N, CA, C and O of each residue as an XYZ file, in Angstrom:
748
protein
N      81.328     55.995     99.049
C      80.734     56.606     97.865
C      81.223     55.873     96.613
O      82.416     55.617     96.448
N      80.282     55.548     95.747
C      80.607     54.849     94.504
C      81.156     55.853     93.483
O      80.596     56.932     93.292
N      82.265     55.474     92.831
C      82.836     56.297     91.759
C      82.998     55.409     90.517
O      82.696     54.216     90.556
N      83.467     55.991     89.440
C      83.686     55.228     88.207
C      84.690     54.092     88.430
O      84.641     53.082     87.729
N      85.604     54.249     89.403
C      86.587     53.199     89.695
C      85.929     51.935     90.230
O      86.505     50.851     90.136
N      84.726     52.063     90.791
C      84.018     50.899     91.352
C      83.245     50.123     90.288
O      82.813     48.997     90.533
N      83.068     50.719     89.112
C      82.256     50.106     88.064
C      83.137     49.233     87.178
O      84.110     49.697     86.583
N      82.763     47.944     87.109
C      83.541     47.023     86.274
C      83.171     47.231     84.809
O      82.086     47.717     84.493
N      84.080     46.859     83.932
C      83.890     47.091     82.509
C      83.654     45.778     81.765
O      83.925     44.693     82.278
N      83.138     45.910     80.530
C      82.849     44.726     79.722
C      84.094     43.834     79.671
O      85.228     44.312     79.637
N      83.844     42.545     79.665
C      84.946     41.578     79.718
C      85.029     40.943     81.103
O      85.491     39.810     81.242
N      84.578     41.675     82.135
C      84.556     41.102     83.482
C      83.458     40.036     83.530
O      82.321     40.322     83.152
N      83.767     38.809     83.987
C      82.773     37.720     83.953
C      81.504     37.985     84.768
O      80.458     37.417     84.455
N      81.563     38.824     85.797
C      80.372     39.110     86.610
C      79.260     39.703     85.748
O      78.082     39.468     86.015
N      79.622     40.469     84.715
C      78.614     41.089     83.856
C      77.844     40.066     83.017
O      76.803     40.395     82.447
N      78.340     38.842     82.937
C      77.683     37.800     82.139
C      77.013     36.738     83.014
O      76.508     35.741     82.499
N      77.008     36.945     84.328
C      76.365     35.995     85.242
C      74.918     36.386     85.489
O      74.563     37.563     85.425
N      74.081     35.382     85.775
C      72.728     35.655     86.250
C      72.886     35.890     87.752
O      73.330     35.003     88.481
N      72.522     37.087     88.206
C      72.722     37.469     89.611
C      71.751     36.721     90.531
O      70.678     36.286     90.114
N      72.163     36.588     91.790
C      71.347     35.889     92.800
C      70.264     36.809     93.338
O      70.444     38.022     93.442
N      69.126     36.192     93.680
C      68.049     36.956     94.323
C      68.541     37.462     95.669
O      69.379     36.834     96.316
N      68.015     38.595     96.078
C      68.330     39.164     97.389
C      67.349     38.547     98.377
O      66.155     38.449     98.092
N      67.850     38.131     99.543
C      66.932     37.513    100.515
C      66.138     38.589    101.245
O      66.608     39.705    101.469
N      64.917     38.209    101.605
C      64.007     39.094    102.334
C      63.810     38.534    103.730
O      63.786     37.311    103.866
N      63.667     39.341    104.787
C      63.772     40.801    104.711
C      65.180     41.232    104.286
O      66.162     40.517    104.487
N      65.241     42.422    103.694
C      66.508     42.938    103.181
C      67.507     43.146    104.310
O      67.150     43.564    105.411
N      68.773     42.844    104.011
C      69.832     43.094    104.991
C      70.165     44.591    104.979
O      69.902     45.294    104.003
N      70.739     45.049    106.070
C      71.199     46.454    106.146
C      72.198     46.728    105.019
O      72.219     47.814    104.440
N      73.018     45.727    104.721
C      74.044     45.858    103.675
C      73.391     46.104    102.306
O      73.841     46.958    101.542
N      72.323     45.343    102.005
C      71.656     45.506    100.707
C      70.923     46.841    100.619
O      70.893     47.463     99.558
N      70.332     47.283    101.730
C      69.647     48.584    101.748
C      70.678     49.697    101.533
O      70.449     50.626    100.759
N      71.822     49.589    102.235
C      72.883     50.604    102.106
C      73.437     50.626    100.679
O      73.720     51.697    100.142
N      73.592     49.446    100.063
C      74.084     49.380     98.679
C      73.117     50.109     97.747
O      73.546     50.882     96.891
N      71.819     49.870     97.908
C      70.815     50.553     97.084
C      70.912     52.060     97.223
O      70.825     52.783     96.231
N      71.091     52.541     98.455
C      71.217     53.997     98.690
C      72.468     54.550     98.011
O      72.434     55.627     97.416
N      73.566     53.811     98.103
C      74.814     54.267     97.467
C      74.676     54.308     95.946
O      75.178     55.224     95.294
N      73.989     53.304     95.384
C      73.783     53.270     93.934
C      72.960     54.480     93.493
O      73.264     55.107     92.478
N      71.923     54.804     94.255
C      71.095     55.971     93.930
C      71.904     57.260     94.064
O      71.783     58.166     93.239
N      72.722     57.335     95.100
C      73.562     58.526     95.289
C      74.507     58.706     94.098
O      74.725     59.829     93.642
N      75.068     57.601     93.595
C      75.946     57.685     92.426
C      75.190     58.283     91.240
O      75.695     59.186     90.574
N      73.966     57.776     90.973
C      73.204     58.268     89.822
C      72.902     59.753     89.958
O      73.041     60.507     88.996
N      72.489     60.176     91.155
C      72.183     61.598     91.369
C      73.441     62.443     91.190
O      73.393     63.495     90.553
N      74.566     61.993     91.745
C      75.830     62.719     91.585
C      76.244     62.785     90.114
O      76.755     63.806     89.653
N      76.019     61.685     89.376
C      76.457     61.633     87.976
C      75.641     62.586     87.104
O      76.090     62.993     86.032
N      74.438     62.941     87.570
C      73.581     63.855     86.805
C      73.726     65.305     87.245
O      73.159     66.202     86.622
N      74.472     65.538     88.301
C      74.728     66.895     88.796
C      76.027     67.364     88.129
O      77.096     66.833     88.431
N      75.948     68.359     87.221
C      77.144     68.743     86.448
C      78.355     69.086     87.317
O      79.485     68.751     86.961
N      78.129     69.742     88.440
C      79.251     70.147     89.302
C      79.872     68.925     89.988
O      81.089     68.739     89.957
N      79.019     68.091     90.611
C      79.526     66.892     91.301
C      80.130     65.903     90.317
O      81.144     65.272     90.614
N      79.513     65.763     89.144
C      80.021     64.814     88.146
C      81.431     65.202     87.710
O      82.304     64.347     87.559
N      81.641     66.500     87.509
C      82.981     66.946     87.099
C      83.977     66.777     88.246
O      85.095     66.302     88.049
N      83.558     67.168     89.429
C      84.414     67.084     90.622
C      84.837     65.628     90.893
O      85.986     65.369     91.252
N      83.907     64.691     90.721
C      84.169     63.279     91.029
C      84.540     62.465     89.782
O      84.771     61.259     89.867
N      84.594     63.138     88.624
C      84.924     62.492     87.349
C      83.981     61.328     87.047
O      84.417     60.205     86.796
N      82.668     61.622     87.076
C      81.647     60.605     86.841
C      81.040     60.757     85.456
O      80.826     61.874     84.983
N      80.762     59.628     84.804
C      79.977     59.653     83.570
C      78.513     59.672     83.973
O      78.125     59.016     84.940
N      77.702     60.417     83.243
C      76.287     60.508     83.564
C      75.587     59.176     83.355
O      75.837     58.475     82.375
N      74.702     58.837     84.293
C      73.956     57.592     84.171
C      72.545     57.755     84.695
O      72.294     58.579     85.575
N      71.615     56.966     84.153
C      70.227     56.970     84.632
C      69.890     55.650     85.317
O      68.832     55.520     85.931
N      70.786     54.670     85.212
C      70.544     53.388     85.854
C      71.853     52.719     86.215
O      72.885     52.946     85.583
N      71.791     51.884     87.251
C      72.966     51.150     87.706
C      72.480     49.842     88.317
O      71.507     49.820     89.071
N      73.166     48.756     87.984
C      72.823     47.441     88.531
C      73.981     46.946     89.391
O      75.144     47.218     89.091
N      73.660     46.220     90.459
C      74.700     45.718     91.369
C      75.803     44.931     90.643
O      76.968     45.078     91.011
N      75.494     44.103     89.626
C      76.590     43.403     88.940
C      77.638     44.341     88.333
O      78.792     43.948     88.166
N      77.249     45.570     88.005
C      78.220     46.528     87.472
C      79.227     46.956     88.538
O      80.264     47.539     88.222
N      78.917     46.664     89.798
C      79.833     46.950     90.904
C      80.536     45.669     91.354
O      81.125     45.616     92.434
N      80.465     44.633     90.504
C      81.040     43.316     90.782
C      80.341     42.636     91.965
O      80.953     41.860     92.699
N      79.049     42.940     92.137
C      78.227     42.333     93.189
C      77.078     41.618     92.475
O      76.182     42.259     91.926
N      77.116     40.299     92.492
C      76.149     39.520     91.715
C      74.834     39.344     92.483
O      74.486     38.243     92.911
N      74.116     40.459     92.644
C      72.820     40.463     93.333
C      71.798     41.169     92.455
O      72.146     42.035     91.652
N      70.530     40.792     92.616
C      69.441     41.351     91.800
C      68.952     42.670     92.420
O      67.862     42.745     92.986
N      69.792     43.701     92.293
C      69.476     45.044     92.798
C      69.765     46.028     91.669
O      70.845     46.006     91.078
N      68.789     46.893     91.373
C      69.012     47.946     90.379
C      68.530     49.280     90.950
O      67.612     49.331     91.769
N      69.168     50.344     90.499
C      68.726     51.699     90.860
C      68.494     52.446     89.553
O      69.283     52.339     88.614
N      67.398     53.206     89.504
C      67.116     54.034     88.330
C      66.723     55.429     88.796
O      65.968     55.594     89.754
N      67.252     56.427     88.099
C      66.951     57.828     88.412
C      66.852     58.551     87.074
O      67.857     58.961     86.494
N      65.612     58.697     86.596
C      65.366     59.283     85.273
C      64.858     60.710     85.455
O      63.740     60.915     85.928
N      65.673     61.694     85.083
C      65.232     63.084     85.228
C      64.114     63.409     84.235
O      63.992     62.772     83.188
N      63.324     64.386     84.571
C      62.268     64.840     83.670
C      62.897     65.459     82.429
O      63.925     66.131     82.512
N      62.271     65.226     81.277
C      62.753     65.824     80.021
C      62.445     67.326     79.997
O      63.042     68.083     79.232
N      61.500     67.740     80.853
C      61.104     69.145     80.936
C      62.005     69.864     81.942
O      61.961     69.556     83.133
N      62.828     70.822     81.478
C      63.744     71.502     82.399
C      63.033     72.268     83.518
O      63.645     72.582     84.539
N      61.747     72.568     83.333
C      60.977     73.273     84.367
C      60.580     72.352     85.522
O      60.228     72.817     86.606
N      60.641     71.031     85.275
C      60.199     70.060     86.281
C      61.415     69.481     86.991
O      62.238     68.801     86.379
N      61.521     69.756     88.286
C      62.675     69.306     89.062
C      62.590     67.826     89.429
O      63.609     67.147     89.556
N      61.362     67.336     89.598
C      61.185     65.949     90.037
C      61.522     64.965     88.914
O      61.144     65.181     87.762
N      62.235     63.885     89.253
C      62.502     62.867     88.229
C      61.205     62.135     87.855
O      60.269     62.075     88.653
N      61.159     61.582     86.642
C      59.963     60.833     86.236
C      59.962     59.444     86.873
O      58.905     58.835     87.035
N      61.145     58.945     87.234
C      61.258     57.650     87.902
C      62.538     57.669     88.723
O      63.613     57.958     88.199
N      62.422     57.364     90.006
C      63.595     57.332     90.880
C      63.334     56.301     91.965
O      62.568     56.546     92.897
N      63.980     55.143     91.836
C      63.741     54.086     92.809
C      64.858     53.055     92.782
O      65.589     52.928     91.800
N      64.971     52.324     93.881
C      65.849     51.158     93.949
C      64.934     49.944     93.952
O      63.983     49.871     94.730
N      65.228     48.996     93.077
C      64.394     47.797     92.954
C      65.202     46.575     93.366
O      66.302     46.339     92.865
N      64.639     45.807     94.284
C      65.243     44.548     94.717
C      64.444     43.411     94.077
O      63.214     43.403     94.127
N      65.153     42.452     93.475
C      64.532     41.309     92.783
C      63.470     41.742     91.766
O      62.363     41.203     91.776
N      63.781     42.700     90.892
C      62.776     43.115     89.902
C      62.513     42.023     88.875
O      63.415     41.281     88.486
N      61.253     41.941     88.446
C      60.851     40.958     87.424
C      59.915     41.644     86.444
O      59.090     42.470     86.835
N      60.045     41.301     85.171
C      59.092     41.766     84.167
C      57.914     40.790     84.199
O      58.065     39.612     83.876
N      56.746     41.291     84.588
C      55.550     40.446     84.660
C      54.877     40.319     83.301
O      54.415     39.242     82.924
N      54.828     41.429     82.569
C      54.210     41.424     81.249
C      54.799     42.566     80.435
O      55.428     43.482     80.966
N      54.576     42.481     79.127
C      55.095     43.533     78.250
C      54.194     43.682     77.037
O      53.396     42.804     76.711
N      54.349     44.821     76.385
C      53.555     45.120     75.197
C      54.051     44.290     74.017
O      55.180     43.802     74.004
N      53.183     44.148     73.040
C      53.574     43.526     71.772
C      54.481     44.506     71.033
O      55.447     44.114     70.379
N      54.145     45.801     71.155
C      54.941     46.818     70.453
C      56.338     46.922     71.049
O      56.519     46.879     72.266
N      57.312     47.059     70.171
C      58.687     47.261     70.583
C      59.062     48.731     70.412
O      58.392     49.487     69.710
N      60.151     49.109     71.073
C      60.643     50.486     71.003
C      62.158     50.474     71.106
O      62.759     49.498     71.555
N      62.762     51.571     70.683
C      64.205     51.740     70.863
C      64.503     53.230     70.953
O      63.683     54.062     70.563
N      65.660     53.553     71.460
C      66.086     54.948     71.522
C      66.741     55.311     70.196
O      67.587     54.577     69.686
N      66.338     56.453     69.642
C      66.868     56.902     68.363
C      68.379     57.065     68.363
O      69.033     56.865     67.339
N      68.931     57.429     69.518
C      70.380     57.651     69.603
C      71.118     56.399     70.082
O      72.326     56.447     70.311
N      70.402     55.277     70.236
C      71.033     54.061     70.734
C      71.177     54.120     72.250
O      70.680     55.044     72.893
N      71.852     53.139     72.809
C      72.050     53.084     74.258
C      73.527     53.118     74.580
O      74.374     52.790     73.749
N      73.814     53.518     75.795
C      75.171     53.483     76.312
C      75.129     52.760     77.650
O      74.062     52.383     78.133
N      76.301     52.573     78.240
C      76.371     51.831     79.488
C      77.621     52.261     80.236
O      78.682     52.448     79.639
N      77.489     52.416     81.548
C      78.638     52.817     82.364
C      79.736     51.757     82.357
O      80.889     52.059     82.665
N      79.387     50.513     82.008
C      80.376     49.430     81.948
C      80.989     49.267     80.561
O      81.826     48.390     80.348
N      80.570     50.112     79.617
C      81.074     50.013     78.237
C      81.713     51.354     77.867
O      81.030     52.373     77.767
N      83.021     51.333     77.668
C      83.770     52.571     77.399
C      83.939     52.849     75.915
O      84.957     53.399     75.494
N      82.946     52.472     75.122
C      83.035     52.709     73.680
C      81.638     52.959     73.153
O      80.643     52.576     73.768
N      81.584     53.607     72.005
C      80.297     53.800     71.329
C      79.935     52.491     70.649
O      80.778     51.875     69.997
N      78.694     52.064     70.794
C      78.224     50.880     70.080
C      77.013     51.318     69.260
O      75.907     51.414     69.792
N      77.217     51.587     67.955
C      76.110     52.082     67.141
C      75.078     50.996     66.863
O      75.408     49.821     66.706
N      73.822     51.422     66.807
C      72.750     50.500     66.447
C      71.546     50.670     67.352
O      71.627     51.234     68.442
N      70.417     50.158     66.858
C      69.172     50.213     67.631
C      69.095     49.034     68.590
O      69.307     47.883     68.207
N      68.789     49.344     69.837
C      68.605     48.318     70.870
C      67.090     48.172     71.050
O      66.454     48.977     71.731
N      66.530     47.142     70.432
C      65.072     46.988     70.424
C      64.607     46.291     71.708
O      65.079     45.211     72.063
N      63.667     46.951     72.386
C      63.109     46.445     73.644
C      61.591     46.578     73.595
O      61.037     47.026     72.591
N      60.918     46.190     74.680
C      59.463     46.342     74.751
C      59.117     47.806     75.017
O      59.786     48.469     75.810
N      58.070     48.313     74.355
C      57.652     49.707     74.539
C      57.027     49.928     75.919
O      57.155     51.007     76.497
N      56.346     48.890     76.447
C      55.708     48.992     77.771
C      55.991     47.718     78.549
O      55.995     46.622     77.990
N      56.227     47.877     79.844
C      56.448     46.717     80.716
C      55.734     46.925     82.045
O      55.539     48.052     82.499
N      55.352     45.815     82.654
C      54.857     45.829     84.029
C      55.898     45.080     84.855
O      56.253     43.940     84.555
N      56.375     45.747     85.898
C      57.476     45.230     86.717
C      56.987     45.007     88.142
O      56.229     45.815     88.677
N      57.420     43.914     88.751
C      57.217     43.746     90.197
C      58.600     43.788     90.835
O      59.578     43.339     90.238
N      58.679     44.319     92.027
C      59.949     44.406     92.744
C      59.662     44.672     94.217
O      58.530     44.957     94.607
N      60.713     44.573     95.023
C      60.609     44.943     96.437
C      61.334     46.259     96.616
O      62.403     46.473     96.045
N      60.743     47.151     97.420
C      61.401     48.430     97.707
C      62.306     48.269     98.928
O      62.395     47.183     99.501
N      62.972     49.347     99.320
C      63.931     49.293    100.432
C      63.265     48.938    101.763
O      63.937     48.496    102.695
N      61.943     49.131    101.854
C      61.213     48.756    103.075
C      60.752     47.306    103.031
O      60.095     46.832    103.958
N      61.095     46.597    101.949
C      60.688     45.203    101.827
C      59.254     45.023    101.352
O      58.714     43.918    101.395
N      58.633     46.121    100.895
C      57.250     46.054    100.400
C      57.256     45.683     98.925
O      58.061     46.197     98.147
N      56.345     44.780     98.546
C      56.244     44.396     97.135
C      55.540     45.518     96.371
O      54.506     46.028     96.802
N      56.112     45.885     95.245
C      55.571     46.960     94.410
C      55.305     46.428     93.009
O      55.915     45.454     92.567
N      54.390     47.085     92.329
C      54.119     46.758     90.926
C      54.010     48.096     90.196
O      53.313     49.004     90.651
N      54.693     48.209     89.079
C      54.739     49.485     88.369
C      54.636     49.231     86.865
O      55.214     48.282     86.336
N      53.884     50.104     86.194
C      53.793     50.026     84.723
C      54.627     51.170     84.155
O      54.509     52.320     84.577
N      55.460     50.827     83.202
C      56.336     51.834     82.603
C      56.200     51.775     81.091
O      55.883     50.733     80.515
N      56.450     52.934     80.454
C      56.445     52.939     78.995
C      57.576     53.810     78.476
O      58.126     54.648     79.191
N      57.901     53.589     77.227
C      58.892     54.376     76.497
C      60.233     54.444     77.216
O      60.798     53.405     77.557
N      60.758     55.652     77.456
C      62.123     55.786     77.975
C      62.312     55.083     79.314
O      63.296     54.367     79.503
N      61.373     55.280     80.253
C      61.502     54.657     81.579
C      61.500     53.131     81.455
O      62.245     52.443     82.152
N      60.654     52.612     80.560
C      60.601     51.157     80.348
C      61.939     50.641     79.806
O      62.419     49.583     80.213
N      62.526     51.400     78.886
C      63.808     50.997     78.293
C      64.915     51.013     79.345
O      65.730     50.092     79.400
N      64.950     52.049     80.176
C      65.983     52.139     81.227
C      65.894     50.928     82.159
O      66.907     50.296     82.457
N      64.690     50.609     82.613
C      64.528     49.496     83.559
C      64.877     48.161     82.880
O      65.494     47.298     83.504
N      64.489     47.987     81.616
C      64.850     46.748     80.913
C      66.361     46.619     80.757
O      66.898     45.516     80.861
N      67.056     47.730     80.509
C      68.524     47.719     80.401
C      69.134     47.212     81.707
O      70.040     46.378     81.700
N      68.622     47.733     82.839
C      69.168     47.334     84.148
C      68.801     45.895     84.500
O      69.626     45.171     85.058
N      67.570     45.466     84.182
C      67.184     44.071     84.446
C      68.049     43.130     83.600
O      68.406     42.042     84.052
N      68.388     43.549     82.369
C      69.319     42.754     81.569
C      70.615     42.517     82.337
O      71.146     41.406     82.328
N      71.132     43.559     83.006
C      72.397     43.412     83.748
C      72.309     42.318     84.807
O      73.271     41.576     85.001
N      71.186     42.205     85.487
C      71.100     41.169     86.531
C      70.847     39.787     85.919
O      70.852     38.777     86.623
N      70.626     39.757     84.603
C      70.468     38.489     83.887
C      71.681     38.168     83.002
O      71.639     37.236     82.198
N      72.755     38.944     83.157
C      73.982     38.681     82.404
C      73.924     39.073     80.941
O      74.671     38.545     80.118
N      73.021     40.013     80.615
C      72.846     40.446     79.224
C      73.348     41.885     79.070
O      73.061     42.739     79.909
N      74.089     42.146     78.008
C      74.564     43.495     77.721
C      73.669     44.120     76.649
O      73.086     43.403     75.836
N      73.556     45.444     76.642
C      72.640     46.110     75.707
C      72.938     45.766     74.258
O      72.015     45.638     73.453
N      74.214     45.615     73.910
C      74.553     45.386     72.511
C      74.196     43.971     72.048
O      74.258     43.682     70.853
N      73.823     43.086     72.980
C      73.337     41.747     72.592
C      72.025     41.866     71.804
O      71.673     40.961     71.048
N      71.298     42.987     71.980
C      70.022     43.203     71.294
C      70.181     43.842     69.908
O      69.205     43.936     69.164
N      71.387     44.280     69.552
C      71.599     44.972     68.271
C      71.777     43.937     67.163
O      72.515     42.964     67.321
N      71.103     44.155     66.057
C      71.218     43.291     64.887
C      72.630     43.457     64.318
O      72.964     44.509     63.772
N      73.456     42.410     64.450
C      74.864     42.513     64.023
C      75.000     42.776     62.532
O      75.842     43.568     62.108
N      74.174     42.113     61.742
C      74.283     42.237     60.281
C      73.868     43.626     59.806
O      74.450     44.170     58.867
N      72.846     44.202     60.468
C      72.349     45.509     60.061
C      71.902     46.276     61.308
O      70.722     46.258     61.656
N      72.845     46.951     61.985
C      72.570     47.573     63.289
C      71.438     48.608     63.291
O      70.846     48.870     64.338
N      71.136     49.195     62.132
C      70.091     50.219     62.103
C      68.825     49.753     61.377
O      68.019     50.575     60.941
N      68.655     48.439     61.251
C      67.412     47.952     60.632
C      66.376     47.762     61.727
O      66.686     47.330     62.837
N      65.146     48.094     61.389
C      64.035     47.920     62.341
C      62.867     47.259     61.643
O      62.596     47.521     60.471
N      62.173     46.392     62.381
C      60.937     45.828     61.858
C      59.889     46.924     61.841
O      60.002     47.912     62.568
N      58.881     46.753     61.018
C      57.806     47.735     60.938
C      57.106     47.843     62.293
O      56.896     46.841     62.977
N      56.752     49.061     62.664
C      55.974     49.273     63.896
C      56.789     49.519     65.141
O      56.225     49.774     66.205
N      58.133     49.449     65.034
C      58.966     49.723     66.211
C      58.964     51.232     66.466
O      59.239     52.031     65.571
N      58.649     51.597     67.700
C      58.601     53.000     68.099
C      60.020     53.498     68.349
O      60.744     52.926     69.164
N      60.425     54.566     67.648
C      61.751     55.139     67.863
C      61.585     56.371     68.756
O      60.914     57.334     68.384
N      62.208     56.325     69.939
C      62.064     57.401     70.932
C      63.273     58.327     70.844
O      64.417     57.888     70.959
N      62.998     59.624     70.636
C      64.100     60.597     70.555
C      64.389     61.231     71.896
O      65.285     62.069     72.002
């Protein structure tokens, strides 16, 4: 079971490497890693399990954050509607790629955080408002998915991890809260 002790923190060189593609068909080891990553995210969002296991809440996790330089990400985005139990996006992606993106950019009004960063980093992290992603699922089937707004931002954050990019690399250092006209701010 993955815990916070397994997650490497900023400064570790693995977080700045471009991760290797996962070979297909997927190995049992890579499938098991994807399942463990998803289990961590679900546990981190369960208030009782998160407290019991001392987990920080997360909606995404990339293999490089576990010091494994492979192109594997897991995302588990709960519904914003408390009446809806099903997550809006819950999947493990092997070798994900951004095929296309919108001209419009977006950012989260409250900024972004990261399980590998133990500090607040104020500022807008500007990303694409919509993306089309291709990836392989745990069965080795090629998938294509269109995402927008929050789900798109979560997946872009995780794809950055497999490309050696940290979220704060996108923040304007001189003026962290400046935005170009037309950027969608998601609350």
